[in-house]
N, C-alpha and C positions, 0 to 999 in steps of 0.2 A: 498553825499552818492554814494559811490561806489558800484558797485555790483559785487560781483565777480563768476566766471564761472567754476563751478565744473564737471570735466569730470565724463559723466555715468562709472560705473564698468561695464565690460562685461560681459557676462550671463555666468552663469558658465557651463563647458561641460556638467554636470550630467541634466540642463533641459534648455542647449540650442535646443536640436532636441528632439521635442514630443515621439519620440521611444524611449528615452531612463528615463522617468519621470513614476515612482513607479506606477504598477499595469497595465503599458500600455501593451496592448495585438496588434502587427498589425492585421490587418484585416485577411492577409493569415493564419493566427494560428488561429482564430476564430470558433468554428467546430458548425455548424447548428445544431440546437436542434433536427432534425431526426435524423443526424446521430449520435449525443451524445447518443439518445436513442438505436440504433442501437450498438453501444462501449459497450449499457451498457447489454443490452439483451443477443449478443455473449458470454462478459465474464461470464454473471450468467448460460449458457449453458456447457460452459466449464468447470466451477466451480461443477455444477452438473454431467457433465460427469466423472470427477475425481472423486467428492464424491463415485460415482455408482460403476465405477473400486474398492474402496477398501470397498465396502460393505455399503456402505449407511446409516449406523446405527453405534451408538457407541459401541465401542468394550467389555466395563464394563455391561454396564444396555440396550442396544439396543436400545436407543432412537430413532426416525428417523427423528426428525425435522430440516428442514434444516437450521431451524433459529439458532440453538444456538449448529449443528454439525462444530467442527473443523476437519481441516487435521493436523496432530501432527507428528515429526518427531520420528520413534522408540527410535533408540539409543539417541537423545536429540542433541546439539549442532547446533539449526536453529539460533539462534541469529547469529553466526558466519555466514552461508550460507546465511541468509536473506540480508546482506550487500552486497552479490557478484548479487542479484538480480537486473535488471537494471528497473523491475515494480513488481506492485501488481500481475501481472499476471505469473511471475518467478515461483513462488510455486507452481501452477497450471502444469506449462509447467513440472518442475521437477516429477510431481505425474504421469503425463500423459507417460513419457521417463520410470521413474525405478520406478512404484508402490510399492515395496518390501521393501522400506527405509519407508513408509509411512503407519498410520493407522489413522482411525477415532473414533475421541474421542467426548464429548460433552462438553461443555464449563466446567463443574465444574469437571469431571475427569481429563482433560487435567489439569487446575491447581492445583489440587491434586496430580498429577504427576510432575508437575513442582515445586511443593514444596517439594516432598517425594527426588526428584534428586536432588535440593538444585539449579535447574537450574535458579529460580529467582534472581534478582538483589539485591544487599544485601544495605540495606538503613544505614546510619547511624543513631545511635538514640539522 
């Protein structure tokens, strides 16, 4: 009985280095919990400042619950502009630079406005 030696296949480049594995985050990119919390608090403060700059309540019904009020583009067209933002802070930065283009609406009135202005994505039936 003769044994045949089979050469082992080389590892693919995808998994040759641990840094290329799916879900791998290098230690230099990991954010400690305390820093993550500071970043979250800072972002919440900036959003609150932007909302207060715009009046802090829905333009239609006057609700001021920060959990359901949203920043809305008065002229519409937010979808195209949103693509140019590099992060979720982009909208807040735009509000702080030029508040005349924005208003505060509650979630219900924001969706009603989107529907009436046909700003929603049309789905195939």
